[in-house]
N, CA, C and O of each residue as an XYZ file, in Angstrom:
228
protein
N     -19.073     77.031    -10.991
C     -17.382     77.143    -10.092
C     -17.084     75.990     -9.753
O     -17.707     75.304     -8.943
N     -15.695     75.558    -10.596
C     -15.162     74.309     -9.526
C     -14.529     74.442     -8.386
O     -14.343     75.639     -8.166
N     -14.090     73.734     -7.518
C     -13.629     74.140     -6.190
C     -12.444     73.364     -6.354
O     -12.598     72.148     -6.239
N     -11.389     73.751     -6.577
C     -10.153     72.527     -6.618
C      -9.920     71.642     -4.900
O      -8.955     70.895     -4.735
N     -10.632     71.816     -4.125
C     -10.524     70.881     -2.841
C     -11.524     69.685     -3.423
O     -11.368     68.622     -2.821
N     -12.386     69.662     -4.336
C     -13.055     68.549     -5.066
C     -12.134     67.735     -5.760
O     -12.271     66.520     -5.905
N     -11.128     68.459     -6.220
C     -10.702     68.121     -7.818
C      -9.620     66.796     -7.726
O      -9.292     66.717     -6.542
N      -9.145     66.048     -8.282
C      -8.307     65.129     -8.250
C      -7.066     65.117     -8.453
O      -6.333     64.198     -8.088
N      -6.576     66.456     -9.246
C      -5.412     67.082     -9.242
C      -4.589     67.693     -7.838
O      -3.374     67.738     -7.646
N      -5.585     68.092     -7.041
C      -5.328     68.642     -5.902
C      -4.854     67.983     -4.744
O      -5.534     68.030     -3.719
N      -3.857     67.419     -4.769
C      -3.056     67.058     -3.985
C      -2.127     67.326     -2.783
O      -1.179     68.107     -2.860
N      -2.491     66.541     -1.516
C      -1.663     66.840     -0.536
C      -0.209     66.914     -0.532
O       0.220     65.970     -1.195
N       0.779     67.670     -0.044
C       1.944     67.401     -0.190
C       2.421     67.060      0.994
O       2.519     67.994      1.790
N       2.787     65.894      1.402
C       3.329     66.067      3.188
C       4.758     66.821      3.375
O       4.982     67.449      4.410
N       5.728     66.731      2.311
C       6.681     67.204      2.804
C       6.514     68.862      2.893
O       7.517     69.268      3.480
N       5.800     69.783      2.607
C       5.714     71.026      2.681
C       4.287     71.100      3.309
O       3.869     72.218      3.612
N       3.697     70.274      3.476
C       2.348     70.026      4.211
C       1.075     71.404      4.152
O       0.462     72.189      4.874
N       1.284     70.906      2.491
C       0.174     71.701      1.874
C      -0.103     71.245      0.535
O       0.527     70.472     -0.186
N      -1.590     72.128      0.280
C      -2.047     71.214     -1.593
C      -1.351     71.781     -2.250
O      -0.845     72.833     -1.859
N      -1.136     71.334     -3.297
C      -0.877     71.927     -5.014
C      -1.656     71.579     -6.358
O      -2.475     70.673     -6.510
N      -1.427     72.059     -6.844
C      -2.259     71.471     -8.191
C      -1.054     70.217     -8.659
O       0.174     70.294     -8.645
N      -1.849     69.204     -9.015
C      -0.778     68.231     -9.852
C      -0.890     68.126    -11.398
O      -0.340     67.155    -11.918
N      -1.483     68.937    -12.119
C      -1.673     69.241    -13.570
C      -0.074     69.073    -14.241
O       0.404     70.186    -14.023
N       0.824     68.386    -14.829
C       1.627     68.831    -16.082
C       1.438     69.539    -17.173
O       1.359     68.966    -18.260
N       1.344     70.777    -17.073
C       1.363     71.570    -18.197
C       2.191     72.058    -19.217
O       3.299     71.670    -18.846
N       2.359     72.691    -20.317
C       3.613     73.269    -20.492
C       3.155     74.616    -20.966
O       1.964     74.873    -21.140
N       4.151     75.489    -21.174
C       4.312     76.567    -20.882
C       2.771     77.607    -21.451
O       2.414     78.623    -20.855
N       2.256     77.194    -22.355
C       1.460     78.133    -23.463
C       0.429     77.758    -22.484
O      -0.401     78.606    -22.158
N       0.389     76.337    -21.881
C      -0.969     75.883    -21.122
C      -0.915     76.555    -20.045
O      -1.920     77.243    -19.863
N      -0.004     76.635    -19.131
C       0.122     77.296    -18.038
C      -0.015     78.852    -17.830
O      -0.219     79.311    -16.706
N       0.075     79.463    -18.683
C      -0.283     80.838    -18.751
C      -1.677     81.148    -19.486
O      -2.273     82.223    -19.422
N      -2.114     79.932    -20.243
C      -3.678     80.174    -20.350
C      -4.417     80.068    -18.636
O      -5.226     80.791    -18.054
N      -3.613     78.686    -18.191
C      -4.455     78.411    -16.787
C      -4.370     79.686    -16.073
O      -5.331     80.157    -15.464
N      -3.208     80.253    -16.147
C      -3.008     81.509    -14.853
C      -4.056     82.736    -15.479
O      -4.826     83.363    -14.751
N      -3.938     82.951    -16.947
C      -5.006     84.270    -17.055
C      -6.343     83.626    -17.165
O      -7.156     84.093    -17.963
N      -6.618     82.669    -16.484
C      -8.304     82.499    -16.490
C      -8.816     82.080    -15.396
O      -9.946     81.609    -15.268
N      -7.590     82.313    -14.130
C      -8.481     82.502    -12.963
C      -9.493     83.249    -12.701
O      -9.674     84.461    -12.818
N     -10.033     82.536    -12.393
C     -11.706     83.567    -11.485
C     -12.786     82.360    -12.608
O     -13.828     82.073    -12.019
N     -12.707     81.913    -13.544
C     -13.350     81.323    -14.503
C     -13.558     79.285    -14.154
O     -12.743     78.737    -13.412
N     -14.198     78.830    -14.519
C     -14.129     76.968    -14.183
C     -12.498     76.752    -15.150
O     -11.913     77.138    -16.162
N     -12.346     75.733    -13.805
C     -11.108     75.287    -14.503
C     -10.860     73.992    -15.691
O     -11.053     72.793    -15.486
N     -10.347     74.674    -17.052
C     -10.964     73.627    -17.605
C      -9.889     72.135    -17.654
O      -9.901     71.371    -18.619
N      -9.248     71.989    -16.764
C      -8.550     70.815    -16.081
C      -9.062     70.187    -15.241
O      -8.360     69.233    -14.906
N     -10.453     70.304    -14.453
C     -11.230     69.974    -13.249
C     -11.481     68.830    -13.540
O     -11.923     68.639    -14.673
N     -11.283     67.615    -12.589
C     -11.918     66.292    -12.389
C     -12.180     65.765    -11.249
O     -11.463     65.579    -10.265
N     -13.257     65.538    -11.450
C     -14.030     65.168     -9.917
C     -13.217     63.762     -9.184
O     -13.233     62.631     -9.669
N     -12.743     64.042     -8.308
C     -12.463     63.739     -6.983
C     -12.841     62.297     -6.581
O     -12.312     61.207     -6.364
N     -14.631     63.186     -6.613
C     -15.149     61.814     -6.021
C     -15.670     60.884     -6.466
O     -16.606     60.873     -7.266
N     -14.867     59.586     -5.777
C     -15.171     58.276     -6.277
C     -16.660     57.796     -6.521
O     -17.102     57.118     -7.448
N     -17.383     58.404     -5.297
C     -18.803     57.891     -5.018
C     -19.761     58.644     -6.105
O     -20.744     58.062     -6.564
N     -19.430     59.908     -6.471
C     -20.022     60.318     -7.785
C     -20.014     59.778     -9.082
O     -20.885     59.839     -9.950
N     -18.863     59.219     -9.093
C     -18.534     58.279    -10.299
C     -18.950     56.882    -10.225
O     -18.899     56.367    -11.342
N     -19.326     56.116     -9.347
C     -19.430     55.285     -9.168
C     -21.214     55.460     -9.546
O     -21.800     54.689    -10.306
N     -21.833     56.554     -8.881
C     -22.945     56.554     -8.745
C     -23.462     56.753    -10.624
O     -24.440     56.236    -11.165
N     -22.594     57.507    -11.145
C     -23.191     57.741    -12.533
C     -22.859     56.854    -13.291
O     -23.210     56.937    -14.468
N     -21.969     55.580    -12.774
C     -21.928     54.758    -14.261
C     -23.351     53.744    -13.489
O     -23.777     52.754    -14.083
N     -23.793     54.083    -12.463
C     -25.138     52.911    -12.194
C     -26.242     53.169    -13.471
O     -27.271     52.498    -13.543
């Protein structure tokens, strides 16, 4: 299971002082995303820049 903490879409909002998921979903995608909670997120993108560079080597 992927953790939101490591996702590139997990953004910190300074105004509300909280994190949120910054994926632009249409109504159907949003429904499927909410319905599948507890499973691996299909939109997860690793935000670890070191991991990306390591993979490219």
